[in-house]
N, C-alpha and C positions, 0 to 999 in steps of 0.2 A: 504493500500500500504506500510505503514511503516513496517509491520510485514510479508510481502509477502514471505520473504526468509525462514520463518519457514516451508514452504511447503517442502523444501529440507531436513528437519529433519523428518517430519511426514510421507511422502511417503516411504522413505527407511526403516523406523522403521516398518511400516505396512507390507512391503514386507518380512522383516526378520521374523516378527510374523507369517505370513501366511506360510512361508517355514517351520518353526519349528512346526506349527500346523499340517501341512500335512505330514511332515516327522520328527517326534520327534527324538532326539538323543538317543543313547543306554543308558540304565540305569546301565552301568558299573561303580561301585564306584570309581575305579582307574582313569578312564577317567574323571569322573565328578569332582574328587578332583583336577586334573590337570587343567581342564577348569576353574573352579571357582577360583582357586588360581591365575591363569594367568589374569583373568578378574579384580580381586580386585587390583592386583599390577599394572596392566597397567593403569587402570583408576586413581589410586592414582598418578602415575607419570605424566599423562596427566594433571590432576588437578593442580599439583604443577607448571607445565610449563605454563599453562594458567594464573594462579594467578600471576606468576612472570612477564609475558608479560603485564598483565593488570596494575600492579604496575608501570612498566616502562612507559607505555602510560600515566598513571596519572601524573607522574613526568614531562613528556614532555609538558603537558599543562601549566606548570608553574603557577598553580592556587591553592589557599588554599582550595577551595571547590572541587577540582578534585576527592578526595576520595568519597565524597557524590555523585558526578555526575556520576562516573564510577563504583566504587567498590560496593556502597550500593544502586544502582538502582535496579529496580524490576527484570530485565532480569538477572543480575548477581546473585541475591539471588536465583532465580529459577534454574539457571545453577549449582550453588554450591549445592543446595538441591538435584538436580537430580544426580549429581556425588556422593554425600554422600550416597544416596540410592544405587547407582550402586556399590559402594565400600563395603558397609556394608552387603547388601543382600547376596552376595556370601559367606561371612563369616558365616552368620546365617544358610545358607543352608548346609555348611560344618559341622557346629556344630550339627544340628538337623537331617541331612541326608535325606532331602526331595528331592531325586534325580529326581523323575518323573516330577514334575512341577517346582521345584526350579531351575534346570539347564536351561531349556528354558526361563523362565522369567528373569533370570539373564543375559542371552545373549540378550534378547530384551531390557532390561534396559541399558545394555552396548552399544548397537547399538544406542539407542536414545541419550545417552551421547555423543558419538563420532560425530553423525550427527548434533547435536545441536551446535557444535563448529562453523560451518559456519555462521548461522544466528547471533550467539552471537558476533563473531568477526566483522561481517558486521555492527552490531549495535554499537560496540565500535568505529569502523572506522567512522561511521556517526556522532557519538557524538563528536569525536575528530575533524572531518572535519567541521561539521556545528556549533554545539553549541560553542565549544572552539575556533574553527577556526574563526568564525564570530566575537566573542568577541575580539580575539587578533587583527584581522584586523581593528576592530572598534577603537582600541587604536593606532595601528601602522600607519594607514593612516593619521589621524589628526596630530600625532607626526611628521611624515615626512613632512607634509605641514607646520606645525608650525616652524620647524627647517630649512625649505628651501630646503629639499632634494626632488626635483621634480621627478627625475627618480625613486627613491625608491617608492614614492607615486604611480606613474604610474604602476610600477610592482605589487604593492599590489592591485591596482584596477583591473589589469588583472587577478590576482588570484581570486578575488571576482566575476568577470564576469564568469570565468570558473566554479567556485563553483555554481553559479546560473544556468548555463546550465546543470550541472549534476543534480541539485535539480529538475529542470523541467523534466528531463528524468525519475526521480524517483518519480514524482508527489508529491513533498514536497512543498505544497503551503505555509505552515508556514515558511519555510526557505526563500522563495521568498519575503515574507513580511519583514523579518528581513534584508535581503540583500538590498532591495530597500531603507530601512531606513538608513542603513549605507552609501550607495552610495549617497543618497540625502544630508546627513549631510556633507559628504566629498566634494561634489560639491559646497555646500554653502561656506565651509571654503576656498576652493581653489579660488573661485570667490572673496571672501573678500580679499585674499592675492594677487589677480590679477595674479594667475598662470593659465592663460587661456588654455594652452595646457593640463594641468592636468584636468581642468574643462571639456574640450572637451572629454577627455577619459572617464570621468564619464558619460557624456551624451551618448556617444557611448554604454557604458555598460548598461545603463538604457533602451535605445532604443532596444538593442539586447534582453535583458531579457524580456522586455515588449511584444515585438512581439511574442517571443516563448511561453510566458505564455498564451497569448490570443489564440495562435494557439493550445496550449495544452488543452484549455478549462477551465482554472483556473477561480475561482469565483471572483466577484468584489472586495471583501475585500482583496484578495491577490494581486490584480494588481492595485488598485487605487493609492497606494503609489508610483508607478512608474510614472504615469502621473502627480501626484501632485509634485513629486520630480523634474521633468522636468520643470514644471511651476515655482517652487521656485528658481531653478538655473537661469532660464532666467530672472526672476524678479530681482534677486540680480545682475546679470551681467548688466542689463539695468540701474541700479542705478549709475554705474560708469560714471562720466562726461567726464573724460579724455579718449582719444582714446586708446584702448587696442590693436590695431593692427589687423592683419588679423585673429588671433586666437580668439580674443574677438568677432569679427563679426561672425566667424564660429560657435561659441557657440550658438548664437541666431538662426542662419540659421539651424543648426542641430537639435536644440530643436523643431523648427517649423516643420521640416521634420519628426522628430521622432513622434511628436504628430499626424501628419497626417497619417503616416504609421500605428501606433497603432490604430487610429480611424477607418481607412479603414478596417483593419483586424478585429476589434471589430464588425463593421457593417456586415462583411462577416460571422462572427461566431455567430451573433445575440446577442452580449453582449451590450445591450442598455445603461447600466449605464456608461461603459467605453467610449462609443461613445459620450454621452452627456458631460462627463468630458473633453474629448479630444477637442470637439468643443468649450466648454467654455474656456479652457486653451489657445487654439489658439487665441481666441478673446482677452483674457487678455494680453497675451504676445505681440500681435500686438499693443494693446493700449499703453503699457508701452515702447515698443521698437520702435514703428512706422515703423516697417519693413513691406514692401508691401507683402512679401512672406506669411505673415499670412493670408491675403485675398486670395491669390492664393490657399493655401492649404485648406482653408475653402470651396472654390468652389469644390475642389477635394473631400472633405469629403461630400459635398452635393450630388455629383454624386453617391458616395458609398451608402449613405443613400437612395437615390432614387431607387437604384437597390436592396438593401438587406433589409432595414428597413424603408419602406415608412412612417411609423407613426411618424418618427422623422424628417421629412423634414421641418416642421414648426420651429423646434428648431434651425436647422442650418440656415434657412432663417433669423430668429431673430438675431442670432449671426452675420451674415453678415451685417445686418442693423446696429447693434451696432458698428461694426468695421468701417463701412463707415463714421461714425461721426468723426473718427480719421484719417483714411487713405482714401483720396479722389482720384479720377482718374478712368479711364476706364481700369481696369486690366483684363477684361473678355477675350480678345483674348490671352493674355499671360497665363492666368490661364488655358484656354482650351489646349494650346500647351503643357504646362508643365504636365498637367494632363494626356494627351495622351501619353507622353513620359514615365511617371512613372507608370500609371495604364491604359494600353491600353484596358483592359477588361471593362473599364467604359465609353467607347466612346459613346455608345447609351444612357447610363444613364445620361451622362453630358448634352447632348442635351435636354433630357426630363427635367432635373432639371433646365436648363436655361429657358425653356418655363414656368415652374411652378413659378420660381422666378420673371419672367417678368409680371405675371398676376397682 
């Protein structure tokens, strides 16, 4: 998927090759000299322009290793080599006079050079957006939190969230893993500083990216960091003895809801590992926060497991039993009502899970 855009270079080049193969150009020396000269000059001008743009982009990253990351990467070397062949080949044809095959091949090479600019620039954009962008945000968000600029931190978290959504559309699982790590660290730092609204924005972003990643079918290694991050943030938030206000309470509530949503989606998509993690994290957060909603969402998760992944029913029942040691009371009627409000498709499964759990 990372190199899928190269198809926009390969197909047009093949089309040009087939056209020249079926209808070769005239072997008129004068026309050939003009075509070859124009190809060589045009490609040289394009190469200079692309090289200048690449240097400017490297400077924009404000990193000492930008030259290695952008200029000396494999894609750039291949593009420079291809352009070099495209520039020199017409000159050799002019010198030796191989008009019959020299002119068509020079045109094909020139076509591949021009069409390769699109995947190359997309690759540079992804490098700037993902590699350098994530590194910069990983520095800027903690700096904003440390200096007390909450709104700046929130804006940067929003950028990271949008970046994650784009990465999911492009099937960049490696990027999602990096983004979840940055968000988790940012959430922990904001919780330590008691910036609860900033922490809440991090939780929203993790929940959003987690749901869409599971929906996309990402593997466990790419998404486990998201549910782990939600657990760590809730644990750090629960450590604070003093009252943090509505936003602090909202952090715990949203983490529990996020773990439930991701767990239900994982059950629907058959991702058992994420499901087990979500159930375990709900139990842990419920134990450290003593929030009754943990029990409610565990029951909802049990209904989802009953419908989509019955082999994990015993795991959820065990989690409910562990949490009942900390949170007592009859939450079943409330859990049933909330589950029906949020997951109406699980109505029958909830009744079945209730019967299984009562055995």
